[in-house]
C-alpha positions as CSV (number, residue, x, y, z in Angstrom):
1,F,0.2,0.1,-0.1
2,Y,1.3,3.3,-0.7
3,G,-0.3,6.9,-0.7
4,G,-2.1,9.1,1.8
5,S,-3.8,7.7,5.1
6,V,-4.2,3.9,4.8
7,S,-6.4,1.5,6.8
8,V,-6.5,-2.3,6.5
9,T,-8.9,-4.5,8.6
10,N,-9.4,-8.1,8.9
11,S,-6.9,-9.2,6.3
12,S,-4.3,-11.8,6.0
13,F,-0.6,-11.1,4.3
14,S,1.2,-14.5,5.3
15,D,3.4,-17.2,4.0
16,N,4.9,-14.7,1.1
17,G,8.1,-15.8,-0.4
18,S,10.7,-13.9,-2.3
19,Y,9.3,-10.3,-3.2
20,D,11.2,-7.0,-3.7
21,N,10.2,-5.2,-0.7
22,A,10.8,-8.3,1.4
23,A,7.4,-8.0,3.6
24,G,4.2,-9.7,4.0
25,L,2.3,-6.1,4.1
26,Y,4.4,-3.1,3.4
27,V,2.7,0.2,4.1
28,K,4.2,3.5,3.3
29,T,2.0,6.8,3.4
30,G,2.7,9.5,1.0
31,Y,4.5,12.6,1.6
32,L,3.0,16.2,2.1
33,G,1.0,16.5,-1.2
34,D,-0.4,13.1,-0.8
35,C,-1.7,13.7,2.8
36,E,-5.6,15.0,3.2
37,T,-5.0,16.9,5.8
38,G,-1.6,19.2,5.7
39,Y,1.2,17.0,7.0
40,I,-1.1,14.2,8.7
41,C,-1.3,10.7,7.2
42,D,-2.1,7.9,9.5
43,I,-1.6,4.2,9.1
44,T,-4.4,2.0,11.1
45,L,-4.5,-1.7,11.0
46,S,-6.8,-4.0,12.8
47,G,-7.3,-7.8,12.7
48,I,-4.3,-8.3,10.5
49,T,-2.3,-11.7,10.3
50,A,1.1,-11.5,8.6
51,N,2.8,-14.9,9.7
52,G,5.6,-17.1,8.2
53,N,6.7,-14.6,5.7
54,H,10.2,-16.1,4.6
55,E,12.3,-12.8,3.8
56,F,12.2,-10.4,6.2
57,F,9.2,-8.6,7.8
58,G,5.7,-9.8,8.8
59,A,4.9,-6.0,8.5
60,E,6.8,-3.0,7.7
61,L,4.9,0.4,8.6
62,Y,6.4,3.5,7.3
63,L,5.2,7.3,7.6
64,G,6.1,9.3,4.9
65,A,5.0,12.4,6.6
66,G,3.5,13.2,10.2
67,G,0.6,11.4,11.5
68,N,0.1,8.3,13.7
69,I,0.2,4.6,13.3
70,T,-2.3,2.5,15.2
71,V,-2.3,-1.5,15.2
72,S,-4.9,-3.6,17.4
73,D,-5.7,-7.3,17.4
74,S,-3.2,-8.6,15.0
75,S,-0.4,-10.9,14.7
76,F,3.2,-11.0,13.4
77,N,4.6,-14.4,14.0
78,E,7.2,-16.6,12.8
79,N,8.8,-14.3,10.0
80,A,12.2,-14.6,8.9
81,V,13.5,-11.3,11.0
82,V,11.3,-9.1,12.2
83,G,7.6,-9.3,13.1
84,I,6.3,-5.7,12.8
85,S,8.7,-2.6,11.8
86,L,7.8,0.9,12.6
87,G,9.6,3.8,11.0
88,G,9.3,7.1,9.1
89,D,10.7,10.3,7.4
90,W,8.5,13.0,9.5
91,G,11.8,14.7,10.3
92,Y,11.9,15.7,6.7
93,T,8.6,17.6,6.5
94,A,8.0,20.5,8.8
95,D,10.0,22.1,11.5
96,G,8.0,21.7,15.1
97,M,5.9,19.0,13.6
98,P,4.6,17.1,16.8
99,L,6.0,13.8,17.4
100,P,3.7,10.9,15.7
101,T,2.1,8.4,18.3
102,F,2.6,4.7,17.6
103,K,0.0,2.6,19.3
104,L,-0.1,-1.3,19.3
105,T,-2.9,-3.0,21.6
106,N,-3.3,-6.7,21.8
107,V,-0.5,-7.3,19.2
108,T,1.5,-10.7,19.0
109,A,5.0,-10.7,17.6
110,D,6.3,-14.1,18.6
111,H,9.0,-16.7,17.1
112,N,10.8,-14.1,14.8
113,I,14.3,-13.1,15.3
114,L,13.0,-9.6,16.4
115,G,9.3,-9.0,17.6
116,L,8.9,-5.4,17.6
117,L,11.5,-3.0,15.6
118,F,11.5,0.7,16.0
119,A,15.1,2.3,15.0
120,G,14.8,5.8,16.3
121,P,17.6,8.0,17.9
122,I,20.2,6.1,19.6
123,D,21.2,9.0,22.1
124,E,20.1,11.9,23.8
125,A,21.9,14.0,20.9
126,G,19.3,12.5,18.4
127,Y,21.4,10.7,16.3
128,V,19.7,8.2,13.9
129,G,22.7,6.6,11.9
130,D,24.5,9.3,10.4
131,Q,21.4,11.7,11.1
132,E,21.6,14.5,13.7
133,D,18.0,15.6,13.7
134,V,16.0,14.2,16.4
135,Y,12.6,14.2,14.4
136,N,14.0,11.9,11.9
137,A,12.4,9.0,14.0
138,A,11.7,9.9,17.5
139,A,8.1,9.0,18.5
140,N,5.6,8.6,21.3
141,I,5.3,4.7,21.4
142,L,2.7,3.1,23.4
143,I,2.5,-0.8,24.0
144,C,-0.8,-1.7,25.3
145,S,-1.2,-5.6,26.0
146,G,0.3,-8.3,23.8
147,S,3.0,-10.8,23.5
148,Y,6.5,-10.1,22.0
149,S,7.8,-13.6,23.2
150,D,10.1,-16.7,22.0
151,N,11.8,-14.6,19.6
152,T,15.7,-15.8,18.9
153,G,17.0,-12.2,19.6
154,Y,14.9,-9.4,21.5
155,G,11.3,-9.3,22.0
156,I,11.2,-5.8,21.7
157,G,13.9,-3.6,20.1
158,I,13.4,0.3,20.5
159,N,15.8,3.1,20.1
160,N,13.6,6.3,20.7
161,F,15.6,9.2,22.4
162,G,13.8,12.3,21.9
163,G,10.4,10.6,22.1
164,S,8.8,8.2,24.7
165,T,7.9,4.4,25.3
166,T,5.2,3.5,27.7
167,F,4.0,0.0,28.6
168,G,0.1,-0.4,29.9
169,G,-2.0,-3.5,30.4
170,T,-0.4,-6.8,30.3
171,V,2.6,-6.9,28.0
172,V,4.5,-10.5,27.8
173,S,7.9,-10.8,26.8
174,T,9.3,-13.7,27.8
175,G,11.6,-16.5,26.0
176,N,13.5,-14.6,23.8
177,G,17.0,-14.9,22.8
178,D,20.5,-15.0,24.5
179,A,20.6,-11.2,23.3
180,G,18.2,-10.4,26.2
181,Q,14.6,-10.0,26.4
182,N,14.3,-6.3,25.3
183,W,16.2,-3.6,24.1
184,L,14.8,-0.2,25.0
185,N,17.1,2.8,24.8
186,P,16.1,4.8,27.1
187,E,14.0,2.4,29.2
188,A,10.1,2.6,29.1
189,A,7.7,4.0,31.5
190,L,4.4,2.0,32.8
191,G,1.1,3.0,32.9
192,G,0.3,5.1,29.8
193,C,-2.4,2.9,27.6
194,V,-4.6,1.5,30.5
195,E,-4.3,0.6,34.1
196,V,-1.6,-1.4,34.5
197,S,-1.8,-5.2,35.4
198,L,1.3,-7.5,36.0
199,D,2.1,-10.6,34.2
200,G,1.8,-13.3,36.7
201,G,3.2,-10.7,39.4
202,E,6.2,-10.0,37.5
203,R,6.2,-7.6,34.7
204,T,9.4,-7.9,32.0
205,K,12.0,-5.0,33.0
206,A,14.1,-3.7,30.3
207,K,17.9,-4.8,30.6
208,P,20.5,-2.1,30.4
209,A,20.8,-1.0,26.7
210,Q,23.3,-2.7,24.8
211,K,25.7,-0.5,22.5
212,G,24.3,-1.4,19.2
213,Y,26.5,-3.0,16.4
214,E,30.0,-3.1,17.1
215,D,31.6,-1.2,14.4
216,S,34.9,-2.3,12.9
217,S,35.5,0.8,10.7
218,E,38.1,2.1,13.1
219,A,40.2,-0.9,13.7
220,V,43.3,-2.0,12.0
221,N,42.3,-5.3,11.0
222,S,38.7,-4.1,10.3
223,Q,38.2,-7.3,8.0
224,E,37.9,-9.8,10.9
225,K,36.3,-9.3,14.5
226,T,35.3,-11.4,17.3
227,F,31.5,-11.6,18.6
228,D,31.0,-9.8,21.8
229,C,27.3,-10.4,22.4
230,D,27.1,-9.6,26.0
231,S,27.9,-6.1,25.1
232,Y,26.7,-5.5,21.5
233,L,23.8,-6.5,19.2
234,G,26.2,-8.1,16.5
235,L,29.0,-7.0,14.4
236,V,29.4,-4.7,11.6
237,I,32.4,-5.5,9.6
238,Y,34.0,-3.4,6.7
239,T,36.2,-4.8,4.2
240,E,38.5,-1.6,4.5
241,Q,39.5,0.7,7.5
242,L,36.8,3.2,6.2
243,K,33.3,3.8,7.4
244,D,31.8,4.2,3.8
245,E,33.1,1.1,2.1
246,D,31.5,-2.2,1.5
247,H,30.5,-4.1,5.0
248,V,28.4,-6.6,6.5
249,M,26.1,-6.6,9.6
250,I,25.7,-9.9,11.4
251,P,23.3,-10.1,14.5
252,C,24.0,-12.2,17.1
253,S,21.1,-14.4,16.8
254,S,22.3,-15.2,13.4
255,K,26.2,-16.1,14.4
256,G,25.2,-19.8,15.4
257,S,28.3,-21.3,16.7
258,G,30.4,-18.7,15.2
259,T,32.8,-17.0,17.6
260,H,34.2,-14.6,14.8
261,A,33.5,-13.4,11.4
262,S,35.0,-12.0,8.4
263,A,34.6,-9.9,5.5
264,F,37.5,-9.5,3.0
265,K,37.5,-7.1,-0.3
266,T,38.0,-9.7,-3.0
267,M,39.5,-8.4,-6.4
268,E,38.0,-9.6,-9.6
269,S,40.9,-11.8,-10.4
270,D,40.7,-13.6,-7.1
271,L,37.0,-14.3,-7.7
272,P,36.2,-18.4,-8.1
273,G,34.5,-17.5,-11.6
274,K,33.7,-14.5,-13.9
275,P,30.0,-13.2,-14.2
276,S,28.2,-14.4,-17.2
277,K,26.9,-10.9,-17.8
278,G,27.3,-7.3,-16.5
279,T,30.7,-5.3,-15.3
280,F,32.4,-6.1,-12.3
281,V,32.4,-2.9,-9.5
282,S,33.1,-4.9,-6.1
283,A,33.2,-8.2,-4.3
284,L,33.8,-9.6,-0.9
285,K,33.9,-12.9,0.9
286,L,31.8,-13.5,4.0
287,A,32.8,-16.0,6.5
288,I,31.9,-16.9,10.1
289,E,33.8,-19.5,11.9
290,D,34.1,-21.3,15.4
291,N,36.8,-21.2,17.7
292,E,38.7,-23.8,15.8
293,N,38.6,-21.5,12.7
294,A,36.1,-24.1,11.1
295,P,33.0,-22.6,9.4
296,A,30.4,-22.2,11.7
297,I,26.8,-23.4,11.6
298,H,24.9,-20.0,11.2
299,T,21.2,-19.6,12.2
300,G,19.8,-16.6,10.7
301,P,20.4,-13.8,8.0
302,M,23.2,-11.2,7.5
303,M,22.8,-7.9,5.8
304,V,25.6,-7.4,2.9
305,S,26.1,-3.8,1.9
306,F,28.2,-2.2,-1.4
307,K,28.7,1.2,-1.8
308,L,27.5,2.3,-5.0
309,P,29.3,4.7,-7.2
310,E,28.3,8.6,-6.5
311,G,25.2,9.5,-8.3
312,A,24.4,5.9,-9.4
313,N,21.4,4.4,-10.4
314,P,20.4,1.4,-8.2
315,S,18.5,-0.2,-11.0
316,D,21.4,-0.1,-13.2
317,Y,23.1,-2.8,-10.6
318,S,22.7,-6.4,-9.3
319,L,24.0,-8.4,-6.5
320,M,25.5,-11.9,-7.3
321,F,26.4,-15.1,-5.2
322,W,28.8,-17.5,-6.0
323,N,26.9,-20.9,-5.3
324,G,30.1,-23.4,-5.7
325,T,29.5,-23.7,-9.3
326,A,28.2,-20.4,-10.8
327,W,27.0,-17.1,-9.8
328,E,23.4,-16.6,-9.2
329,L,21.2,-13.4,-8.7
330,V,20.5,-12.3,-5.0
331,P,16.7,-11.4,-4.6
332,N,15.0,-8.7,-2.5
333,I,17.9,-5.9,-3.1
334,F,17.1,-2.4,-1.3
335,S,19.1,0.7,-1.8
336,A,19.7,3.1,1.4
337,D,22.0,5.9,2.0
338,G,24.2,5.3,-1.1
339,Y,24.3,1.5,-0.4
340,F,22.9,-1.6,-2.5
341,Q,22.1,-4.1,0.2
342,S,20.2,-7.4,1.0
343,W,19.5,-9.6,3.6
344,V,21.3,-13.0,3.0
345,N,21.6,-16.3,4.3
346,M,24.6,-18.0,2.7
347,L,28.4,-17.3,3.6
348,G,31.1,-17.0,0.7
349,Y,31.4,-14.5,-2.1
350,Y,29.3,-11.7,-2.9
351,M,29.8,-9.5,-5.8
352,L,28.2,-6.0,-6.9
353,I,27.8,-5.8,-10.9
354,K,26.8,-3.2,-13.1
355,N,24.1,-4.5,-15.6
């Protein structure tokens, strides 16, 4: 769905395979000219089922301007990576715009890698990645009863400095993976939705926020790194000692038996085979190994990112993977901040080509 305000009720978006936007349900509201009332476009979902999608999101909800997101009586379970993701561009629409409100009532996001994801400002200065405008992605978030349990990573993952996160009703977040129950940065308050009732006499408490992904770009040996999953959510490994180069992101929930990982820049002459089409641009070799330097059995997806040439049109490029005998096209590519990216499940050689 794309346009002005969007309302979807009593619908199923489940068991989808390899599609371009990698979500069972993808909703993005329009920008200023598409909104019915000035800057405001809303997303409203009720009675939605988005379970068992095989690529990335159960549902991805994205505000193109100001507005609110309301989700009720819906389930986002057993998806490949994230049950439900919230985000938007409202920081680029109007100075002084009030923060949007995201309210989730009786939502279930179980048995994913991440149950609920909101990647907003990561510190008091309002940083969102390389952006400094706190309005890029701060929101007032209300989580009003529901379950975010038995995910292999976090039940709830929220960076939201400059906004607020409040729990009310009975919110269950148990049985999540070894990264911890929840990642709440800063910690949430209680009582903002309805009268607070405790789950079995004990409410899930946010653990101290981890430090995001450990970034290797400043390290001398930036191409190799050991996992520190007690302190970080995972690794970002750069093929060179520069933060704007090709890199991979590996969540701790995806490392499996691995203790360390590497991503080495690979020249065309060192590849196991030449591409059958297109022109070579860049390549890397991704590996995860155990403490005996043997290939690890990994348990989930990793994100591969190639830097595009300045001013390049992403539609002119393709990402390829060496399957042991030939190069094959990697599906579900997306482009963000000058990178050509995809969530992948295989270790080995990846290559960016110009078509």
